[in-house]
N, C-alpha and C positions, 0 to 999 in steps of 0.2 A: 504494500500499500504506500509505503514511503517513496519507492521508486516511481510509482504511478503519479504520486503528487508532484514529484520533481519534474516528471515528463510533461505534466499539464502546465506547470509554470514555465518550463523551457519553451514549449510551443504556444504558450498564451491561449491555449483552448479555453481557459477560463475568462478570456477577454475577447469576446466574439466580435467586437467592432473591427478588429484587424482583418479577419478573413471575410467579413461582410463587405468591407470597403474594396476588397479584391473581387468579391462576387458580383456587386451590383453593376459595374461596367460590362461584365459578361452578360448579365441579364439584359442590359440595354441593347447590346449587339444582337442578341437573340430576338428581342422583341422588335428591333428595327427591321430584321430580316424576315420575320415571320409574317406570313399571309394567312388570314383565317380560312382561305380555301385549302390550305395545306393540312397535313396530318397533325392535329393538336397533340396526339400522343408522342409524336417525335419531338415536339417542341418542349413538352414537359420532361421527357427523357433526357434531352440534352441539357435542360435547365439543372436537372439533378446532377448530371455528370460534371457540369461546370461548377456547381456548388462544392461537390466533393473534391474536385480538383483545386478549387480555391482554398479549402481548408488544409489540404495536404501541402500545397506549395507555400502557403502563408506559414504553416508550422515549420516547414523545412527552412524558410527564409529567416524566421525568427532565431532558429538555432544557429544558422550560419552567421547571422549578424552578431549574436552574442559571443560566438567564437572569435570573430575578428575584433570586436569591441571590448573584450574581456578586461583589458587594462584601463580603458576609459571608464567602463561601468563601475569599476571599484572606486572611482573618485567622485561619482555622482550620487547624491543622496537618493533620488528616485530609483536608480538602477543597481546599487551596490549589493542588493540582496538577491539578485538574479542568480540562478543555480550555478552557472559557470563562473561568474565573478566572485561568488562567495565560496566556491570550492565544493559545493554539493555533488557535482558531477564532473568527470573528467572531460577534457577536450576530445580525447580518443573515442569515448562512448558517445558523446554528443554528435561527432561527425558520422558515426555509424547510424544514428537515428536519421541524419540528414539523407544519407544514401537510401535507407529503407523507405523514407517518405517520398523521395524523388521516384524510386522504382514503382511505388503504388501509383503515383501521379502518372507515370509513363503508361501503365496499364489502362488507365482511364483515357489518356490522350490517343492511344491506339484504336479507340472506338470510333474516332472521327475520320474524315476523309484525308487524303494525302496533304493537301494544302494546309489544313488546320494542324496536322502533325508537324509539318516544316515550321510553321508559325510558332507552335508550342515550344519546339526544341530551340528555336532561335531566341525565345524569351528567356531561356536559362542564362544567356549571356548578360542580359539586363539585370536579372534577379540576383546573380552572384557578383555583379560589379558594384551594385548599389551601395553596400556597406562601406566601400573605400572612397565614395564620393565626398563625404563629409570632411575628408582629410585634404582634399585638393581643390575644392571649389565651394563658394558660398551658395551654390545653387544645387544641393543634393535633392531638394524638394522637386525640382524640375526633372531630375532623373528618376525619382520615385514616380512622378506622374507618367513618365514614359513607360515605366515598368508595370505599375499597378493597373494601368488601363488598356494594356495590350490585349486583354481578354475581349475587348470590344471588337477588335479586328478578327480574333480567332472565332468568336461566336458567330459573326456574320459569315465568315468563310465556311464554317461548319454546315450552313444551310445553303449558301449560294455557290460556294466553291470558286469564288473570285473575290477580288478587293475593289471596292468602288470609292470614288471620290467623296461621296456622301458619308461613308462610314469612317473615313479618314477624318472628315470634318467633325463628326461626333467624337472621335477620338481626341481631336485637338481640344474641344470644349471640356472634356473630362481631365485633360492635363492641367488646364487652368483651375478646374475644381480642386484637384489634388494639391496644386500649388497654394491655393487658399487654405484648405483645411490643415495641411501638414505645417504650414507657417504658424497657424494658431496652436497647433499641438506643440511645436518646438519652442514656443514662447515660455513654456513651463520651465525650460532648462537653460534659459539665456545666460544666466549668471555662471552656472557650472560649466556650460560649454565654452564660455570666453576663458575661463581659467585654465581648462585643459587643452584649449586650442582647437576645438571642433567647430566647423563652420556651418552655417545655415542661413536661409533667407530671413529667419526670425532675427538673427543677429545683424545681417546686412541692413535690414530695414526697421530695426528696432525703434528708431525715432519716429517713424511714420508707418507702424506696422498695420494699423487698421486701414490706412489709405492703400497700402500694398494689397492687402487682402480684399478690400472693396473693388480695387482695380481688376483683380483676377476674377472675382465673382461677376463683376460687369461684363467681362469678356465672356464668360460662360453664358450669361443671359443673352447677349447679342449674337453669339454664334448659334445658340439653340433657337432663337427666334427666326434667324435667317434660314436655318435648316428646315424647321417645321413648316414655315410658310411655303418654302420652296417645294418640299416633298409632300406635305398634307394639305396645303391650301389654307385660306383665311377662316374656313368653317371648321377647322380642326378643334376638337374638344379641348379646351384650354384651362379649365377650372383647376385641374390637378397641377398643371404647370405653374399656375399662380401660387399654389401651395408650396411648390418646390422653391420658387423664388423667395417667398416669405421665409422659408426655413434658412435660406442663406442670410437674409436680412437679420433674422433673429440672432444668428451667431455673431454677427458684427455688433449687435446691441449689447450682447450679455458678456463677451469676452473682454478681459482686462489683462494685459501682459504681466501686471504686478500681482495677480491673483491666479495661482496655478489651478485651483478648482474650477474657476470660471472658463479658463482655456480648455480644460478637459471636458467640461460640459458642453461647450460649443462645439468642440471636435466630435464628440459622440452623437451630436444632432445629425451629423452627416449620414448616419445609418438610416434615419427617417428620410432624409433627402434623397438618398440613392433609391429607396423603395418607392417614393412618390414619383420619381422620374421614370422608374420602370413602368409603373402603372400609367403614367402619361403617354409613353411611346407605345405601350400595349393597346392603348385605347385609340390608336391612330385610324382604325377602321369605323370609328363612330364620329358623329358630328353633333354639335349642340342642338 
């Protein structure tokens, strides 16, 4: 039981916000590709597969990130009790878990068409490069956006077997979404990160952090408005989209870089935001 507890802590399975933020973009891509004239069973089957893949890859990513950051984590109050940093588990065993989780994710990936498999394998380069970005650039959140939202393109390709400009546009909007919410998340650790030399957009824009997050969320809004009007028309059912935008505005209102709890609360709101946008896109066959 003690080893199970350590494994859960290591993979953050007790903190679902991480794998849900990886899953929602996948659901957007599926919903965008799905046509109600198609087989609904296939849609929900793929939705389950992408959910399981998100849990597995997020878990593997968390472990690999902790292996790479173990020396940094020891110096940060919020992370010093993580299993690897605190010595509860060895790096060798942790890396074994990474391999097992990636193997299970590969089994799921092989259920899709060849293009999706290629896209999934290529995402590994992004996933395992991300932990090093905070050492070399103030824009690791941008790299996280590229990585975390790759599932949009994979999900679209799993149904259509090609990549379109529209799905790349949706991918771009999701990157700005991630830039916003992860800057909010990183605001919790500004003081510790500056001391140990870790870089982030939270630090780079700390004097105007709300303005920076607002700018990114505005880009999300503008890109999605353009995309939805272009693809779905002016009669597109938009009430859910309004709720999605309000959820972003809510985050801007409540978070304060000097109050870690407010940053965490605003960050977690994005689980709701992701769900609402999924419903928004899924409702594209209906009009007001």
